[in-house]
Structure formats: C-alpha cells, structure tokens
MARMI-827862 format. One record per atom (N, C-alpha, C, CB): x, y, z; residue in three letters; atom name. Coordinates in Angstrom, 2 decimals, always signed. Glycine has a CB too. Layout:
       px       py       pz  resn  name
        X        Y        Z   Ala    CA
...
% end
This chain:
       px       py       pz  resn  name
   -20.72    +8.79   -10.51   Met     N
   -21.48    +8.21    -9.43   Met    CA
   -22.94    +8.07    -9.88   Met     C
   -21.36    +9.07    -8.15   Met    CB
   -23.37    +6.84    -9.92   Thr     N
   -24.76    +6.61   -10.27   Thr    CA
   -25.53    +6.25    -9.01   Thr     C
   -24.90    +5.49   -11.35   Thr    CB
   -26.79    +6.46    -9.05   Gly     N
   -27.64    +6.14    -7.91   Gly    CA
   -28.82    +7.07    -7.88   Gly     C
   -26.87    +6.22    -6.60   Gly    CB
   -29.92    +6.54    -7.40   Ala     N
   -31.15    +7.32    -7.39   Ala    CA
   -31.16    +8.38    -6.29   Ala     C
   -32.33    +6.41    -7.23   Ala    CB
   -30.43    +8.12    -5.23   Asp     N
   -30.47    +9.07    -4.12   Asp    CA
   -29.07    +9.40    -3.63   Asp     C
   -31.32    +8.50    -2.96   Asp    CB
   -29.00   +10.38    -2.78   Lys     N
   -27.71   +10.86    -2.28   Lys    CA
   -27.00    +9.79    -1.45   Lys     C
   -27.92   +12.13    -1.44   Lys    CB
   -27.76    +8.99    -0.71   Glu     N
   -27.15    +7.97    +0.15   Glu    CA
   -26.42    +6.91    -0.67   Glu     C
   -28.22    +7.30    +1.02   Glu    CB
   -27.01    +6.44    -1.76   Ser     N
   -26.33    +5.43    -2.57   Ser    CA
   -25.10    +6.00    -3.26   Ser     C
   -27.29    +4.86    -3.62   Ser    CB
   -25.13    +7.27    -3.62   Gln     N
   -23.95    +7.91    -4.19   Gln    CA
   -22.84    +8.02    -3.15   Gln     C
   -24.30    +9.29    -4.74   Gln    CB
   -23.22    +8.33    -1.92   Glu     N
   -22.24    +8.43    -0.85   Glu    CA
   -21.60    +7.08    -0.56   Glu     C
   -22.89    +8.98    +0.42   Glu    CB
   -22.40    +6.01    -0.56   Val     N
   -21.86    +4.67    -0.34   Val    CA
   -20.89    +4.31    -1.45   Val     C
   -22.99    +3.62    -0.25   Val    CB
   -21.24    +4.63    -2.69   Gly     N
   -20.34    +4.36    -3.81   Gly    CA
   -19.02    +5.10    -3.67   Gly     C
   -21.00    +4.75    -5.12   Gly    CB
   -19.08    +6.35    -3.24   Met     N
   -17.86    +7.13    -3.04   Met    CA
   -17.00    +6.53    -1.92   Met     C
   -18.21    +8.61    -2.72   Met    CB
   -17.65    +6.09    -0.84   Leu     N
   -16.91    +5.50    +0.27   Leu    CA
   -16.25    +4.18    -0.14   Leu     C
   -17.83    +5.28    +1.46   Leu    CB
   -16.91    +3.42    -0.98   Val     N
   -16.32    +2.17    -1.48   Val    CA
   -15.08    +2.48    -2.31   Val     C
   -17.34    +1.37    -2.32   Val    CB
   -15.15    +3.50    -3.14   Leu     N
   -13.97    +3.88    -3.93   Leu    CA
   -12.83    +4.35    -3.05   Leu     C
   -14.34    +4.97    -4.94   Leu    CB
   -13.13    +5.06    -1.98   His     N
   -12.08    +5.50    -1.04   His    CA
   -11.45    +4.29    -0.35   His     C
   -12.67    +6.47    +0.02   His    CB
   -12.27    +3.32    +0.02   Leu     N
   -11.74    +2.10    +0.64   Leu    CA
   -10.84    +1.34    -0.33   Leu     C
   -12.89    +1.19    +1.12   Leu    CB
   -11.26    +1.23    -1.57   Leu     N
   -10.45    +0.56    -2.58   Leu    CA
    -9.12    +1.26    -2.78   Leu     C
   -11.20    +0.48    -3.91   Leu    CB
    -9.14    +2.60    -2.84   Gln     N
    -7.90    +3.35    -3.00   Gln    CA
    -6.99    +3.16    -1.80   Gln     C
    -8.20    +4.84    -3.20   Gln    CB
    -7.54    +3.15    -0.60   Ser     N
    -6.73    +2.96    +0.61   Ser    CA
    -6.09    +1.57    +0.62   Ser     C
    -7.59    +3.16    +1.86   Ser    CB
    -6.84    +0.56    +0.21   Ala     N
    -6.29    -0.80    +0.16   Ala    CA
    -5.17    -0.89    -0.87   Ala     C
    -7.40    -1.81    -0.16   Ala    CB
    -5.36    -0.25    -2.02   Leu     N
    -4.33    -0.26    -3.06   Leu    CA
    -3.07    +0.44    -2.58   Leu     C
    -4.85    +0.41    -4.34   Leu    CB
    -3.21    +1.57    -1.92   Val     N
    -2.06    +2.30    -1.39   Val    CA
    -1.34    +1.46    -0.34   Val     C
    -2.50    +3.65    -0.78   Val    CB
    -2.08    +0.74    +0.49   His     N
    -1.46    -0.10    +1.52   His    CA
    -0.62    -1.21    +0.87   His     C
    -2.54    -0.72    +2.44   His    CB
    -1.18    -1.91    -0.09   Val     N
    -0.44    -2.98    -0.76   Val    CA
    +0.76    -2.41    -1.51   Val     C
    -1.35    -3.75    -1.74   Val    CB
    +0.59    -1.28    -2.19   Asn     N
    +1.71    -0.66    -2.90   Asn    CA
    +2.81    -0.23    -1.94   Asn     C
    +1.22    +0.54    -3.70   Asn    CB
    +2.44    +0.27    -0.77   Thr     N
    +3.43    +0.66    +0.23   Thr    CA
    +4.23    -0.54    +0.70   Thr     C
    +2.76    +1.35    +1.42   Thr    CB
    +3.55    -1.66    +0.95   Leu     N
    +4.26    -2.87    +1.37   Leu    CA
    +5.21    -3.36    +0.27   Leu     C
    +3.26    -3.98    +1.72   Leu    CB
    +4.76    -3.29    -0.98   Leu     N
    +5.64    -3.70    -2.08   Leu    CA
    +6.84    -2.78    -2.22   Leu     C
    +4.85    -3.74    -3.40   Leu    CB
    +6.63    -1.47    -2.07   Met     N
    +7.75    -0.51    -2.15   Met    CA
    +8.73    -0.72    -1.01   Met     C
    +7.23    +0.93    -2.13   Met    CB
    +8.23    -0.99    +0.20   Gln     N
    +9.12    -1.23    +1.33   Gln    CA
    +9.96    -2.47    +1.09   Gln     C
    +8.31    -1.39    +2.63   Gln    CB
    +9.37    -3.48    +0.49   Gln     N
   +10.10    -4.71    +0.21   Gln    CA
   +11.22    -4.46    -0.79   Gln     C
    +9.15    -5.79    -0.32   Gln    CB
   +10.95    -3.67    -1.82   Val     N
   +11.98    -3.36    -2.82   Val    CA
   +13.09    -2.52    -2.19   Val     C
   +11.36    -2.62    -4.02   Val    CB
   +12.72    -1.51    -1.41   Leu     N
   +13.71    -0.61    -0.83   Leu    CA
   +14.53    -1.27    +0.28   Leu     C
   +13.04    +0.62    -0.29   Leu    CB
   +14.01    -2.34    +0.89   Ala     N
   +14.76    -3.03    +1.93   Ala    CA
   +15.82    -3.96    +1.36   Ala     C
   +13.81    -3.82    +2.82   Ala    CB
   +15.72    -4.26    +0.07   Asp     N
   +16.68    -5.14    -0.58   Asp    CA
   +17.92    -4.33    -0.94   Asp     C
   +16.07    -5.82    -1.84   Asp    CB
   +19.09    -4.63    -0.34   Pro     N
   +20.29    -3.84    -0.62   Pro    CA
   +20.71    -3.87    -2.09   Pro     C
   +21.43    -4.32    +0.23   Pro    CB
   +20.39    -4.94    -2.81   Lys     N
   +20.75    -5.03    -4.22   Lys    CA
   +20.00    -4.00    -5.05   Lys     C
   +20.47    -6.43    -4.75   Lys    CB
   +18.78    -3.68    -4.64   Arg     N
   +17.96    -2.72    -5.39   Arg    CA
   +18.05    -1.31    -4.83   Arg     C
   +16.52    -3.18    -5.40   Arg    CB
   +18.27    -1.18    -3.54   Ala     N
   +18.21    +0.12    -2.88   Ala    CA
   +19.27    +1.09    -3.42   Ala     C
   +18.40    -0.05    -1.37   Ala    CB
   +20.44    +0.58    -3.81   His     N
   +21.49    +1.49    -4.29   His    CA
   +21.16    +2.14    -5.63   His     C
   +22.80    +0.73    -4.40   His    CB
   +20.16    +1.62    -6.33   Arg     N
   +19.77    +2.19    -7.62   Arg    CA
   +19.01    +3.51    -7.47   Arg     C
   +18.92    +1.20    -8.38   Arg    CB
   +18.45    +3.77    -6.30   Phe     N
   +17.62    +4.95    -6.09   Phe    CA
   +18.46    +6.12    -5.57   Phe     C
   +16.48    +4.65    -5.12   Phe    CB
   +18.40    +7.22    -6.28   Thr     N
   +19.04    +8.44    -5.79   Thr    CA
   +18.10    +9.11    -4.79   Thr     C
   +19.38    +9.42    -6.97   Thr    CB
   +18.59   +10.12    -4.10   Asp     N
   +17.73   +10.85    -3.16   Asp    CA
   +16.54   +11.48    -3.89   Asp     C
   +18.54   +11.94    -2.42   Asp    CB
   +16.78   +12.00    -5.08   Ala     N
   +15.69   +12.61    -5.86   Ala    CA
   +14.65   +11.55    -6.25   Ala     C
   +16.25   +13.30    -7.11   Ala    CB
   +15.11   +10.36    -6.61   Ala     N
   +14.18    +9.29    -6.98   Ala    CA
   +13.36    +8.85    -5.77   Ala     C
   +14.94    +8.08    -7.56   Ala    CB
   +13.98    +8.78    -4.60   Arg     N
   +13.24    +8.40    -3.38   Arg    CA
   +12.18    +9.44    -3.04   Arg     C
   +14.21    +8.23    -2.19   Arg    CB
   +12.50   +10.72    -3.23   Arg     N
   +11.51   +11.77    -2.97   Arg    CA
   +10.34   +11.68    -3.92   Arg     C
   +12.16   +13.15    -3.08   Arg    CB
   +10.57   +11.16    -5.11   Gly     N
    +9.51   +11.05    -6.11   Gly    CA
    +8.65    +9.83    -5.98   Gly     C
   +10.10   +11.07    -7.45   Gly    CB
    +9.01    +8.90    -5.09   Leu     N
    +8.21    +7.69    -4.94   Leu    CA
    +6.84    +8.02    -4.36   Leu     C
    +8.94    +6.68    -4.04   Leu    CB
    +5.85    +7.32    -4.83   Ser     N
    +4.49    +7.51    -4.33   Ser    CA
    +3.77    +6.17    -4.38   Ser     C
    +3.73    +8.58    -5.16   Ser    CB
    +3.00    +5.83    -3.33   Pro     N
    +2.25    +4.57    -3.36   Pro    CA
    +0.94    +4.69    -4.14   Pro     C
    +1.96    +4.11    -1.93   Pro    CB
    +0.77    +5.76    -4.90   Leu     N
    -0.47    +5.95    -5.63   Leu    CA
    -0.40    +5.44    -7.07   Leu     C
    -0.83    +7.41    -5.64   Leu    CB
    +0.56    +4.58    -7.40   Phe     N
    +0.63    +4.05    -8.75   Phe    CA
    -0.41    +2.93    -8.91   Phe     C
    +2.05    +3.52    -9.06   Phe    CB
    -0.90    +2.79   -10.13   Trp     N
    -1.91    +1.77   -10.36   Trp    CA
    -1.78    +1.14   -11.74   Trp     C
    -3.29    +2.36   -10.19   Trp    CB
    -0.61    +1.23   -12.34   Thr     N
    -0.42    +0.66   -13.67   Thr    CA
    -0.52    -0.86   -13.67   Thr     C
    +0.92    +1.08   -14.22   Thr    CB
    -0.36    -1.49   -12.51   His     N
    -0.46    -2.94   -12.42   His    CA
    -1.90    -3.40   -12.18   His     C
    +0.43    -3.45   -11.31   His    CB
    -2.84    -2.46   -12.09   Val     N
    -4.25    -2.79   -11.87   Val    CA
    -4.96    -2.88   -13.21   Val     C
    -4.93    -1.73   -10.95   Val    CB
    -5.77    -3.89   -13.36   Asn     N
    -6.51    -4.11   -14.60   Asn    CA
    -8.00    -4.09   -14.26   Asn     C
    -6.09    -5.46   -15.28   Asn    CB
    -8.62    -2.92   -14.18   Pro     N
   -10.00    -2.85   -13.68   Pro    CA
   -11.09    -3.23   -14.68   Pro     C
   -10.27    -1.49   -13.21   Pro    CB
   -10.78    -3.36   -15.97   Tyr     N
   -11.83    -3.58   -16.95   Tyr    CA
   -11.68    -4.86   -17.76   Tyr     C
   -11.88    -2.42   -17.89   Tyr    CB
   -11.03    -5.84   -17.21   Ser     N
   -10.80    -7.06   -17.97   Ser    CA
   -10.94    -8.27   -17.08   Ser     C
    -9.41    -7.04   -18.63   Ser    CB
   -10.49    -9.39   -17.56   Arg     N
   -10.59   -10.65   -16.82   Arg    CA
    -9.51   -10.70   -15.75   Arg     C
   -10.46   -11.86   -17.78   Arg    CB
    -9.89   -11.19   -14.58   Phe     N
    -8.96   -11.34   -13.47   Phe    CA
    -8.64   -12.82   -13.29   Phe     C
    -9.54   -10.74   -12.16   Phe    CB
    -7.40   -13.16   -13.35   Glu     N
    -6.96   -14.53   -13.10   Glu    CA
    -6.48   -14.60   -11.66   Glu     C
    -5.83   -14.97   -14.10   Glu    CB
    -7.24   -15.27   -10.81   Met     N
    -6.88   -15.35    -9.40   Met    CA
    -6.32   -16.75    -9.11   Met     C
    -8.10   -15.05    -8.49   Met    CB
    -5.17   -16.77    -8.49   Asp     N
    -4.58   -18.02    -8.04   Asp    CA
    -4.70   -18.04    -6.52   Asp     C
    -3.08   -18.15    -8.51   Asp    CB
    -5.67   -18.77    -6.02   Met     N
    -5.92   -18.81    -4.58   Met    CA
    -4.87   -19.64    -3.83   Met     C
    -7.30   -19.37    -4.31   Met    CB
    -3.94   -20.25    -4.57   Asn     N
    -2.87   -21.03    -3.93   Asn    CA
    -1.60   -20.22    -3.74   Asn     C
    -2.57   -22.26    -4.75   Asn    CB
    -1.59   -18.99    -4.20   Ser     N
    -0.40   -18.15    -3.99   Ser    CA
    -0.85   -16.82    -3.39   Ser     C
    +0.37   -17.92    -5.33   Ser    CB
    +0.06   -16.20    -2.67   Arg     N
    -0.22   -14.93    -2.00   Arg    CA
    +0.98   -14.01    -2.14   Arg     C
    -0.56   -15.15    -0.51   Arg    CB
    +0.77   -12.74    -1.84   Leu     N
    +1.89   -11.81    -1.79   Leu    CA
    +2.81   -12.23    -0.65   Leu     C
    +1.40   -10.35    -1.61   Leu    CB
    +4.10   -12.19    -0.88   Asp     N
    +5.06   -12.54    +0.17   Asp    CA
    +5.27   -11.33    +1.06   Asp     C
    +6.41   -13.02    -0.44   Asp    CB
    +4.37   -11.15    +2.02   Leu     N
    +4.46   -10.00    +2.92   Leu    CA
    +5.35   -10.30    +4.13   Leu     C
    +3.07    -9.58    +3.38   Leu    CB
    +5.78   -11.55    +4.28   Ser     N
    +6.66   -11.88    +5.40   Ser    CA
    +8.04   -11.25    +5.22   Ser     C
    +6.79   -13.41    +5.54   Ser    CB
    +8.42   -10.98    +4.00   Ala     N
    +9.71   -10.37    +3.73   Ala    CA
    +9.64    -8.85    +3.79   Ala     C
   +10.23   -10.81    +2.37   Ala    CB
    +8.46    -8.32    +4.02   Ala     N
    +8.30    -6.86    +4.06   Ala    CA
    +8.96    -6.29    +5.31   Ala     C
    +6.80    -6.48    +4.02   Ala    CB
    +9.27    -5.02    +5.23   Val     N
    +9.87    -4.31    +6.36   Val    CA
    +8.84    -4.25    +7.49   Val     C
   +10.33    -2.86    +5.94   Val    CB
    +9.26    -4.52    +8.72   Pro     N
    +8.29    -4.46    +9.82   Pro    CA
    +7.68    -3.07    +9.96   Pro     C
    +8.97    -4.86   +11.13   Pro    CB
    +6.41    -3.04   +10.30   Ile     N
    +5.70    -1.79   +10.48   Ile    CA
    +6.04    -1.22   +11.85   Ile     C
    +4.16    -1.99   +10.33   Ile    CB
    +6.43    +0.06   +11.93   Pro     N
    +6.76    +0.64   +13.23   Pro    CA
    +5.52    +0.69   +14.13   Pro     C
    +7.34    +2.05   +13.05   Pro    CB
    +5.77    +0.70   +15.43   Ala     N
    +4.67    +0.76   +16.40   Ala    CA
    +3.90    +2.05   +16.21   Ala     C
    +5.19    +0.64   +17.84   Ala    CB
    +2.61    +1.99   +16.50   Gln     N
    +1.78    +3.19   +16.37   Gln    CA
    +2.23    +4.21   +17.40   Gln     C
    +0.27    +2.85   +16.56   Gln    CB
    +2.28    +5.45   +16.99   Arg     N
    +2.75    +6.51   +17.88   Arg    CA
    +1.66    +6.85   +18.90   Arg     C
    +3.14    +7.77   +17.08   Arg    CB
    +2.09    +6.95   +20.14   Thr     N
    +1.20    +7.40   +21.19   Thr    CA
    +1.94    +8.48   +21.97   Thr     C
    +0.76    +6.21   +22.12   Thr    CB
    +1.30    +9.08   +22.91   Gly     N
    +1.95   +10.12   +23.70   Gly    CA
    +2.84    +9.56   +24.78   Gly     C
    +0.91   +11.01   +24.31   Gly    CB
    +2.84    +8.23   +24.94   Glu     N
    +3.63    +7.60   +25.99   Glu    CA
    +5.04    +7.33   +25.50   Glu     C
    +2.98    +6.30   +26.45   Glu    CB
    +6.04    +7.45   +26.41   Pro     N
    +7.42    +7.16   +26.00   Pro    CA
    +7.58    +5.66   +25.73   Pro     C
    +8.42    +7.63   +27.09   Pro    CB
    +8.38    +5.34   +24.72   Gln     N
    +8.63    +3.96   +24.35   Gln    CA
    +9.76    +3.40   +25.19   Gln     C
    +8.96    +3.85   +22.87   Gln    CB
    +9.72    +2.11   +25.56   Pro     N
   +10.84    +1.52   +26.29   Pro    CA
   +12.09    +1.48   +25.41   Pro     C
   +10.47    +0.11   +26.77   Pro    CB
   +13.23    +1.65   +26.03   Ser     N
   +14.46    +1.65   +25.26   Ser    CA
   +14.85    +0.22   +24.90   Ser     C
   +15.60    +2.34   +26.04   Ser    CB
   +15.62    +0.10   +23.81   Ala     N
   +16.03    -1.21   +23.31   Ala    CA
   +17.15    -1.80   +24.17   Ala     C
   +16.48    -1.11   +21.86   Ala    CB
   +17.80    -0.98   +24.99   Thr     N
   +18.93    -1.47   +25.76   Thr    CA
   +18.51    -2.06   +27.10   Thr     C
   +19.92    -0.35   +25.98   Thr    CB
   +17.30    -1.88   +27.50   Gly     N
   +16.93    -2.55   +28.75   Gly    CA
   +15.90    -1.83   +29.46   Gly     C
   +18.07    -2.72   +29.62   Gly    CB
% end
C-alpha cells in the first residue's frame, strides 16, 4: 500500500476489497452455470463440490495487455437464478 497518508492507504485497501468481491461474484456465477449443466455436474464428486471456492483467479491477467471486446458479454442469462434475499418474514408458498 503506497500513499502519503493513512486515508489514501485506506482507500487503496477498500478498492482492493471491492475488486476481490466483484471477482468472487463473477466466479460464483460462472461456477453456478457449470454446476447447473447436467452434462458437467455428474463429473463432480461430493468431495470435489466441498472443495470448490469462488476465490480462484488463474484466469485474471493483472500485469499485461487486456483485450476487451465490447460487443460480447458474459452469458449470465443461463446462470442459475439467485434465491430471494432472506428476511424474517415467511415466504409465500409455491402452491398458492
């Protein structure tokens, strides 16, 4: 952490935390997409599923040239739907 004062160091640390959170979110969506595919899901044993973590970053290239294609995006429409946020209120039943 570089910076002349404590505040700039704190901002730098917070930016790194935000970057890590964004990476974990994208990795989680990608993992959900893979695990939702029945062709791929049978390859994972229970032990392998327990070992999964969204903290991988081998696909990140932080020190080189980035080739961005603004005409393509991650296919997040095929991702598993995100469950509703938990609240203390009872959820309506699916049957009616």
